[in-house]
Backbone bond lengths (Angstrom), bond angles and torsions (degrees), N, CA, C in turn:
res aa  C-N    CA-C-N  psi(-1)  N-CA   C-N-CA  omega(-1)  CA-C   N-CA-C  phi
1 X - - - 1.511 - - 1.578 105.44 -
2 X 1.268 116.51 122.98 1.421 123.20 -177.18 1.574 110.60 -83.58
3 X 1.359 115.57 134.10 1.381 120.37 178.68 1.579 110.68 -66.11
4 X 1.334 114.34 134.87 1.503 118.74 -178.27 1.593 104.73 -116.82
5 X 1.341 113.43 108.90 1.463 116.99 -178.15 1.569 106.55 -136.63
6 X 1.350 115.83 132.10 1.394 123.84 -179.33 1.541 106.00 -134.64
7 X 1.338 117.10 106.11 1.410 121.81 -176.15 1.570 112.81 -64.22
8 X 1.358 115.09 -24.16 1.496 118.73 179.93 1.485 113.35 -75.57
9 X 1.416 114.65 -12.68 1.471 119.80 179.41 1.483 111.82 -120.15
10 X 1.290 116.89 79.72 1.466 119.57 -179.25 1.544 114.00 -65.35
11 X 1.214 119.09 160.94 1.478 121.43 171.88 1.516 106.50 -61.47
12 X 1.393 113.90 156.46 1.436 118.69 -174.25 1.557 111.93 -62.37
13 X 1.278 115.33 -35.04 1.472 117.36 -176.05 1.520 111.47 -73.88
14 X 1.372 117.99 -15.00 1.451 121.12 -178.31 1.538 109.30 -92.00
15 X 1.288 118.83 -6.43 1.494 118.63 -177.58 1.513 109.47 -84.95
16 X 1.406 115.37 146.69 1.462 118.36 -179.69 1.484 113.82 -53.99
17 X 1.295 119.51 130.56 1.411 122.29 -174.20 1.566 110.06 -164.88
18 X 1.354 120.55 155.69 1.348 122.51 171.50 1.507 116.17 -83.45
19 X 1.245 120.33 169.48 1.514 123.06 171.94 1.521 104.75 -57.65
20 X 1.361 116.39 127.56 1.410 120.33 178.30 1.504 111.16 -145.05
21 X 1.329 118.28 165.58 1.405 121.72 -179.56 1.561 110.13 -66.23
22 X 1.282 116.49 -31.79 1.516 124.14 178.06 1.552 106.03 -61.63
23 X 1.347 115.48 -55.20 1.478 119.01 -174.86 1.531 109.38 -65.63
24 X 1.247 118.95 -39.03 1.526 121.14 177.76 1.510 112.28 -61.20
25 X 1.311 117.79 -41.30 1.440 123.03 175.35 1.492 112.61 -65.99
26 X 1.291 114.30 -42.87 1.532 118.66 177.78 1.531 110.07 -58.83
27 X 1.371 116.89 -44.71 1.420 119.48 -178.06 1.519 114.31 -69.10
28 X 1.359 115.14 -31.61 1.446 122.11 172.62 1.547 111.64 -63.86
29 X 1.336 112.26 -39.47 1.500 116.62 176.93 1.520 110.38 -66.35
30 X 1.392 118.71 -38.41 1.356 118.42 -178.49 1.488 112.66 -66.67
31 X 1.423 117.48 -38.59 1.428 122.46 173.13 1.525 110.33 -57.06
32 X 1.292 121.10 -47.09 1.404 126.13 176.45 1.480 111.81 -55.31
33 X 1.345 117.31 -50.60 1.466 120.11 179.44 1.489 113.05 -62.82
34 X 1.360 114.73 -39.68 1.523 116.74 179.16 1.591 108.25 -62.96
35 X 1.357 116.41 -40.87 1.447 118.20 -177.52 1.496 113.39 -69.87
36 X 1.294 115.81 -37.10 1.479 119.04 -175.43 1.485 115.42 -85.47
37 X 1.379 116.81 -26.93 1.456 120.40 -168.59 1.569 111.75 -120.24
38 X 1.230 115.79 27.80 1.509 114.43 162.74 1.481 120.09 113.18
39 X 1.333 120.33 -26.90 1.498 119.46 -176.29 1.509 116.13 -59.20
40 X 1.346 114.10 -40.60 1.456 117.66 179.40 1.510 111.61 -69.26
41 X 1.327 117.09 -41.03 1.434 121.15 -178.63 1.557 109.96 -70.66
42 X 1.277 118.53 -32.84 1.390 119.27 179.64 1.512 113.62 -69.33
43 X 1.364 115.71 -38.98 1.460 119.66 171.78 1.474 116.26 -62.65
44 X 1.317 115.65 -46.75 1.438 119.52 178.93 1.567 114.61 -66.30
45 X 1.289 114.45 -30.44 1.510 118.14 176.50 1.571 108.37 -60.64
46 X 1.276 118.04 -44.00 1.480 120.31 178.24 1.523 110.91 -75.37
47 X 1.300 120.03 -40.13 1.472 121.30 176.81 1.522 111.74 -56.12
48 X 1.349 117.94 -42.49 1.466 117.82 179.80 1.517 110.50 -66.09
49 X 1.256 119.09 -26.32 1.447 125.06 -177.14 1.564 109.56 -77.35
50 X 1.386 117.81 -38.91 1.467 122.66 -167.07 1.516 111.75 -102.82
51 X 1.349 118.16 -40.20 1.469 122.25 -170.32 1.587 108.28 -93.36
52 X 1.287 111.48 122.79 1.491 115.75 -175.65 1.522 114.71 -102.42
53 X 1.337 115.80 140.33 1.485 117.38 -178.95 1.538 114.38 -49.85
54 X 1.306 114.05 135.39 1.474 116.65 -177.69 1.537 115.08 86.87
55 X 1.386 117.34 -6.91 1.379 120.82 -179.14 1.490 114.15 -78.96
56 X 1.383 117.19 164.15 1.394 124.14 175.02 1.557 107.67 -121.54
57 X 1.295 117.47 126.35 1.528 117.58 -174.47 1.553 109.09 -141.26
58 X 1.298 111.18 148.86 1.514 123.76 173.63 1.448 107.29 -103.29
59 X 1.312 116.16 125.15 1.592 124.65 -178.06 1.476 111.57 -120.82
60 X 1.301 113.38 143.83 1.496 120.58 173.96 1.501 106.40 -124.07
61 X 1.343 117.00 126.34 1.406 124.50 172.90 1.505 111.19 -111.20
62 X 1.295 121.33 111.58 1.401 125.87 -177.07 1.515 113.19 -93.41
63 X 1.382 122.32 138.04 1.442 127.76 -173.04 1.465 108.21 56.61
64 X 1.369 117.63 59.38 1.496 122.93 -171.04 1.509 110.85 -72.67
65 X 1.364 122.27 -23.27 1.418 119.97 -179.40 1.486 110.82 61.88
66 X 1.329 115.43 -128.00 1.478 118.26 -177.93 1.504 116.86 -74.02
67 X 1.364 115.65 -4.16 1.400 124.57 177.58 1.518 114.69 76.46
68 X 1.347 117.05 19.67 1.464 119.12 -178.71 1.478 112.47 -71.32
69 X 1.344 119.84 -34.11 1.457 117.52 -179.69 1.497 112.30 -65.87
70 X 1.438 118.94 -43.28 1.491 117.15 175.45 1.532 110.74 -60.22
71 X 1.292 116.97 -39.75 1.489 118.59 -179.26 1.546 113.03 -63.56
72 X 1.314 113.74 -38.83 1.535 117.43 177.93 1.467 108.58 -66.72
73 X 1.356 118.91 -42.58 1.435 122.07 -177.63 1.516 110.63 -66.29
74 X 1.295 118.03 -43.17 1.516 121.63 -179.81 1.559 108.06 -65.98
75 X 1.282 118.33 -44.03 1.450 119.99 177.97 1.493 115.29 -55.77
76 X 1.382 113.06 -46.06 1.415 117.32 176.18 1.502 113.92 -66.73
77 X 1.322 117.78 -36.01 1.405 121.64 -177.74 1.486 113.20 -65.31
78 X 1.367 114.75 -33.45 1.453 121.35 178.52 1.568 111.50 -62.82
79 X 1.307 113.32 -35.54 1.542 118.82 179.92 1.489 107.94 -68.71
80 X 1.321 120.53 -22.67 1.473 122.10 -171.29 1.534 110.76 -103.68
81 X 1.318 117.89 1.02 1.438 120.57 -176.22 1.525 112.01 71.77
82 X 1.313 117.23 27.53 1.432 121.61 -177.62 1.557 107.97 -99.29
83 X 1.282 116.88 135.29 1.545 121.74 176.78 1.499 108.04 -96.11
84 X 1.253 116.13 125.43 1.454 121.43 178.35 1.582 111.35 -122.79
85 X 1.290 115.10 141.04 1.506 119.20 164.71 1.589 104.53 -122.76
86 X 1.287 112.03 121.50 1.492 119.87 -173.32 1.550 112.41 -113.67
87 X 1.263 117.30 119.50 1.466 119.08 167.01 1.516 110.15 -94.05
88 X 1.360 113.76 117.01 1.477 120.03 -178.60 1.498 110.25 -103.45
89 X 1.307 120.82 116.01 1.428 122.91 -172.98 1.549 111.27 -112.50
90 X 1.297 113.84 138.87 1.458 123.93 172.42 1.474 109.12 -151.44
91 X 1.389 117.36 151.02 1.447 117.38 -179.23 1.541 113.44 -90.01
92 X 1.360 115.84 -9.97 1.489 120.87 -175.19 1.518 108.38 -94.65
93 X 1.259 117.61 113.75 1.543 123.37 -177.11 1.535 108.22 -64.01
94 X 1.345 117.89 -38.87 1.490 118.88 -176.96 1.519 109.71 -67.83
95 X 1.365 116.55 -38.27 1.436 120.32 179.81 1.477 109.21 -65.94
96 X 1.371 122.29 -44.93 1.365 124.19 174.41 1.534 117.22 -58.40
97 X 1.369 113.60 -36.11 1.461 115.85 176.78 1.565 110.74 -64.58
98 X 1.306 115.58 -37.47 1.454 119.09 -178.48 1.572 107.92 -68.78
99 X 1.337 113.13 -46.09 1.505 119.45 178.91 1.515 112.28 -58.98
100 X 1.282 117.32 -40.50 1.550 122.64 176.47 1.493 109.59 -63.90
101 X 1.292 118.80 -44.02 1.438 124.06 -178.52 1.505 112.11 -64.35
102 X 1.395 119.66 -27.12 1.390 125.61 -178.55 1.527 110.92 -83.69
103 X 1.321 117.00 -8.21 1.498 122.57 -168.20 1.483 116.67 -124.00
104 X 1.380 120.40 39.87 1.479 116.44 -174.99 1.491 111.52 -70.04
105 X 1.283 122.89 -21.32 1.444 121.36 -178.61 1.559 110.24 -98.63
106 X 1.307 115.98 24.39 1.497 116.73 176.14 1.582 109.86 -129.70
107 X 1.341 109.94 78.15 1.513 116.12 176.60 1.513 113.81 -67.28
108 X 1.330 116.73 -12.74 1.462 119.67 179.68 1.537 110.36 -73.58
109 X 1.284 117.23 -16.80 1.548 119.03 -179.21 1.501 109.86 -97.21
110 X 1.342 112.80 134.75 1.463 121.04 178.36 1.502 104.97 -123.13
111 X 1.371 113.56 127.31 1.420 122.57 -173.25 1.466 114.62 -93.09
112 X 1.267 121.20 125.75 1.469 127.59 -176.51 1.512 114.50 -122.88
113 X 1.284 117.75 123.22 1.467 121.42 177.12 1.503 108.81 -90.64
114 X 1.320 119.37 112.86 1.483 124.04 -177.03 1.499 108.82 -164.15
115 X 1.331 116.44 158.09 1.465 123.25 172.86 1.517 106.10 -82.18
116 X 1.302 119.51 126.49 1.444 124.36 -173.51 1.517 111.94 -67.35
117 X 1.429 112.27 -17.73 1.524 117.66 -179.18 1.554 108.93 -75.67
118 X 1.331 118.32 -17.24 1.489 120.75 -176.08 1.461 112.66 -130.56
119 X 1.295 123.00 4.38 1.493 124.59 -178.45 1.496 110.07 -65.13
120 X 1.295 116.92 134.89 1.460 121.57 179.05 1.485 109.90 -134.29
121 X 1.313 116.80 163.20 1.467 123.71 -179.66 1.548 110.16 -142.62
122 X 1.286 113.82 157.65 1.503 118.35 -177.73 1.495 110.58 -68.17
123 X 1.312 117.19 -42.58 1.510 125.04 -176.59 1.457 108.91 -125.32
124 X 1.394 114.03 154.35 1.410 119.55 -178.07 1.632 108.63 -69.68
125 X 1.248 118.60 151.38 1.440 126.78 169.66 1.505 112.38 -83.66
126 X 1.318 116.74 147.06 1.500 117.73 172.63 1.455 109.90 -63.41
127 X 1.338 119.48 -42.34 1.460 123.53 -175.86 1.507 110.11 -135.23
128 X 1.292 114.18 130.39 1.538 118.00 175.27 1.599 105.29 -118.61
129 X 1.298 113.17 130.02 1.481 121.04 177.48 1.562 111.52 -122.18
130 X 1.287 114.53 149.16 1.446 119.73 176.17 1.501 105.57 -151.14
131 X 1.358 117.96 116.65 1.449 120.25 -175.25 1.473 112.55 -119.36
132 X 1.318 119.94 131.20 1.487 123.15 173.55 1.468 114.83 53.57
133 X 1.320 117.52 43.53 1.473 124.46 -179.79 1.528 115.60 -122.65
134 X 1.306 120.12 -28.12 1.405 121.16 -171.81 1.568 108.79 -64.13
135 X 1.309 119.17 -35.38 1.472 120.44 -177.18 1.492 113.42 -65.30
136 X 1.374 119.64 -12.69 1.434 123.08 177.05 1.517 111.11 -76.37
137 X 1.361 118.19 -10.14 1.446 121.94 -169.38 1.520 112.58 -117.96
138 X 1.304 115.76 163.33 1.452 118.88 170.75 1.598 110.41 -68.58
139 X 1.332 117.42 168.11 1.437 116.18 -179.32 1.451 111.98 -63.30
140 X 1.320 119.32 -41.63 1.492 121.23 178.34 1.517 111.75 -61.74
141 X 1.307 118.79 -44.25 1.466 117.42 176.40 1.537 111.50 -63.57
142 X 1.393 116.88 -39.19 1.397 116.06 -178.60 1.548 111.20 -65.13
143 X 1.288 119.68 -37.57 1.489 122.47 172.30 1.511 110.10 -55.23
144 X 1.318 117.01 -48.44 1.453 119.87 -177.62 1.577 111.66 -67.10
145 X 1.271 116.11 -30.02 1.514 117.47 176.45 1.544 109.16 -71.46
146 X 1.345 118.51 -39.29 1.417 118.80 175.68 1.551 114.13 -63.21
147 X 1.298 114.04 -38.78 1.467 117.21 175.12 1.492 113.44 -69.32
148 X 1.310 118.81 -34.60 1.488 120.79 170.59 1.484 115.08 -64.02
149 X 1.355 115.99 -44.48 1.457 120.20 176.03 1.577 109.02 -54.53
150 X 1.275 119.61 -46.56 1.411 124.17 -177.79 1.525 112.14 -64.73
151 X 1.388 113.99 -38.43 1.471 119.88 -178.86 1.614 107.85 -66.93
152 X 1.304 116.61 -35.34 1.465 120.46 -174.65 1.509 112.82 -84.31
153 X 1.355 116.82 -15.72 1.455 120.93 -174.10 1.558 110.44 -93.61
154 X 1.311 114.20 115.28 1.449 117.85 177.59 1.513 113.64 -79.37
155 X 1.349 116.73 -26.63 1.509 116.17 -178.90 1.454 110.41 -130.99
156 X 1.357 120.63 -46.29 1.516 120.92 -171.42 1.544 107.57 -137.70
157 X 1.329 111.68 150.65 1.427 119.64 173.92 1.510 109.86 -138.69
158 X 1.255 119.94 143.10 1.422 123.03 -179.12 1.599 105.14 -144.85
159 X 1.367 115.31 114.37 1.460 123.09 178.84 1.553 106.55 -120.55
160 X 1.283 118.01 119.38 1.499 120.72 179.07 1.472 109.53 -126.73
161 X 1.358 113.05 157.00 1.442 119.61 -179.48 1.534 109.43 -162.24
162 X 1.312 120.15 176.57 1.460 124.14 172.13 1.553 107.84 -70.00
163 X 1.351 114.48 156.31 1.428 122.12 169.63 1.503 109.41 -105.03
164 X 1.307 117.19 122.53 1.485 119.86 -178.16 1.581 110.79 -71.48
165 X 1.341 115.24 129.61 1.431 121.67 173.58 1.476 107.15 -168.00
166 X 1.327 115.30 167.42 1.402 122.11 178.14 1.580 111.08 -61.08
167 X 1.374 110.79 -37.54 1.516 114.37 -178.46 1.509 109.77 -69.28
168 X 1.353 118.02 -38.49 1.471 119.06 176.40 1.517 111.61 -58.95
169 X 1.326 114.67 -49.64 1.542 119.39 176.90 1.480 113.15 -57.11
170 X 1.306 115.51 -46.26 1.475 116.15 177.64 1.538 116.11 -62.39
171 X 1.332 112.47 -41.33 1.498 115.52 176.88 1.519 115.25 -62.91
172 X 1.311 113.54 -42.65 1.517 119.77 176.32 1.473 111.96 -65.85
173 X 1.310 117.39 -36.90 1.543 120.21 -179.82 1.549 104.87 -62.92
174 X 1.350 116.73 -46.14 1.446 118.57 -177.35 1.556 115.46 -65.88
175 X 1.337 113.97 -37.71 1.456 120.11 177.38 1.543 110.03 -62.26
176 X 1.335 114.41 -44.93 1.472 118.57 -173.96 1.534 112.44 -83.99
177 X 1.368 115.91 -10.29 1.481 118.16 177.17 1.510 111.42 -87.04
178 X 1.342 116.52 -32.78 1.417 121.98 -175.64 1.514 117.78 -112.55
179 X 1.257 118.76 -22.67 1.505 122.65 -174.17 1.512 113.62 -124.66
180 X 1.255 120.70 -66.14 1.461 120.77 179.70 1.530 107.56 -93.04
181 X 1.321 113.69 85.51 1.503 120.09 -166.87 1.555 113.13 -102.67
182 X 1.298 115.58 0.09 1.504 115.32 -179.44 1.565 111.06 -65.23
183 X 1.268 116.39 140.60 1.530 120.11 -169.37 1.501 113.91 -52.02
184 X 1.407 117.73 -48.69 1.452 117.40 179.89 1.564 114.83 -60.07
185 X 1.323 111.60 -46.14 1.457 116.57 -178.16 1.478 109.18 -62.75
186 X 1.374 118.19 -47.38 1.431 122.76 -177.94 1.468 110.82 -57.13
187 X 1.314 119.47 -49.01 1.439 123.58 -175.58 1.516 110.99 -65.38
188 X 1.308 115.76 -50.43 1.500 122.22 -177.99 1.534 112.46 -63.16
189 X 1.363 117.38 -40.69 1.432 118.26 -174.61 1.567 107.17 -68.64
190 X 1.314 116.21 -41.04 1.532 116.77 -176.35 1.470 109.13 -69.83
191 X 1.371 117.75 -37.57 1.473 120.75 175.27 1.442 111.43 -61.40
192 X 1.410 117.08 -39.35 1.483 119.25 -177.12 1.498 111.09 -65.00
193 X 1.331 116.50 -37.28 1.468 115.14 -179.05 1.477 114.16 -65.60
194 X 1.421 117.25 -28.83 1.444 122.00 178.62 1.522 110.34 -78.93
195 X 1.391 116.66 -25.16 1.476 118.01 -173.99 1.530 109.48 -99.75
196 X 1.297 123.98 -4.23 1.405 126.04 177.50 1.536 109.08 -64.57
197 X 1.330 114.85 156.76 1.435 119.90 174.46 1.485 115.92 -89.24
198 X 1.224 119.40 148.68 1.515 123.17 176.00 1.521 107.54 -67.83
199 X 1.350 115.38 168.61 1.456 118.28 176.35 1.558 111.67 -63.78
200 X 1.255 117.22 -42.67 1.457 122.89 178.83 1.550 110.72 -62.71
201 X 1.301 116.14 -42.44 1.556 120.20 -177.35 1.437 108.98 -67.27
202 X 1.292 119.31 -39.86 1.511 116.46 -176.79 1.498 109.15 -73.06
203 X 1.318 122.45 -32.34 1.486 121.25 174.02 1.492 110.24 -64.79
204 X 1.344 117.01 -44.17 1.467 120.19 177.40 1.446 112.86 -57.41
205 X 1.403 119.89 -38.36 1.415 125.96 -178.62 1.521 110.09 -66.64
206 X 1.382 117.44 -35.82 1.432 117.24 176.91 1.493 112.03 -64.80
207 X 1.353 117.51 -37.36 1.465 120.16 175.60 1.530 112.13 -67.52
208 X 1.328 117.08 -39.16 1.430 122.61 178.11 1.512 113.10 -62.86
209 X 1.344 113.88 -34.01 1.457 121.05 178.53 1.472 112.78 -77.20
210 X 1.337 120.31 -2.84 1.427 124.67 179.08 1.542 116.76 72.90
211 X 1.376 113.38 23.18 1.518 118.98 179.89 1.527 108.81 -67.40
212 X 1.272 119.03 132.20 1.417 126.98 -178.76 1.552 111.30 -101.37
213 X 1.281 115.11 121.05 1.472 119.18 176.67 1.499 113.37 69.74
214 X 1.338 120.11 24.83 1.497 117.33 -179.43 1.554 109.36 -77.25
215 X 1.331 109.87 161.19 1.487 117.26 175.64 1.520 106.89 -120.34
216 X 1.324 115.28 157.16 1.501 120.33 -172.79 1.538 105.74 -143.54
217 X 1.304 115.76 130.37 1.469 117.65 -178.71 1.563 112.10 -151.99
218 X 1.344 112.75 165.61 1.436 120.20 177.26 1.560 110.00 -98.01
219 X 1.300 115.49 149.85 1.426 122.33 178.79 1.543 110.85 -137.25
220 X 1.350 115.64 169.05 1.480 121.44 -172.37 1.492 109.89 -58.61
221 X 1.338 113.41 147.12 1.465 122.79 173.34 1.476 113.77 65.66
222 X 1.333 117.68 50.43 1.480 126.99 172.32 1.467 111.79 60.60
223 X 1.332 118.05 33.67 1.411 120.76 176.77 1.541 112.03 -102.06
224 X 1.316 116.15 146.92 1.507 118.86 173.20 1.510 104.90 -137.21
225 X 1.331 118.07 160.35 1.465 123.35 -174.06 1.509 109.91 -149.18
226 X 1.410 114.60 145.87 1.492 120.38 166.10 1.541 102.25 -111.18
227 X 1.339 114.90 141.64 1.469 115.58 172.10 1.533 110.12 -146.72
228 X 1.321 115.23 154.43 1.481 120.41 178.83 1.493 108.34 -132.14
229 X 1.320 116.16 148.07 1.501 124.16 175.83 1.478 110.71 -127.25
230 X 1.253 120.72 127.24 1.473 121.32 -173.81 1.555 111.57 -114.43
231 X 1.262 116.26 13.72 1.474 120.42 177.41 1.540 112.88 -79.91
């Protein structure tokens, strides 16, 4: 299955727009999809492995969207006596406004409006995460994002996305035909399946980004991830 990507036709959620009921509903749907189909579980799987009870960590979440992954991570960390400070970055001001409104009880999260391809920080983060974002970009930009994640990560990096396949496309078509039927969600989800990278392509991008000692694996519900550990 050949990747279909056209930079001149961004996904609907990526186009300039104000806060709207349509965008709010789309982000709610993405939170639901993340919760039901693996993104939250994948993040917590690695968090349990890396973040130790009683520890203090600085986290960066790139392309945060609705901010649900930082909220899930902070909620879990509180139960473990872990102190987190999370910078959540997205380029879309309207998306960040919605994410901020959904997070009044999460002072640990700091919202940053920036392009993840150029975001920089004074000091490395303990953990850098980026979920379901690479397919929004060209292969060259995706490689640069992987390299930037690695440069910003002092200890751990976790980048996850969909894996492109006929099965993924069929599953997303069914979900958006019968359950997540709102127009923005339906369009973006189906386009995402076509724009996702194959398993082999994502591994090759890790090498092209110069990642040292990275690991790459498949996870439930058409997810794949690259991760690095520097301990």
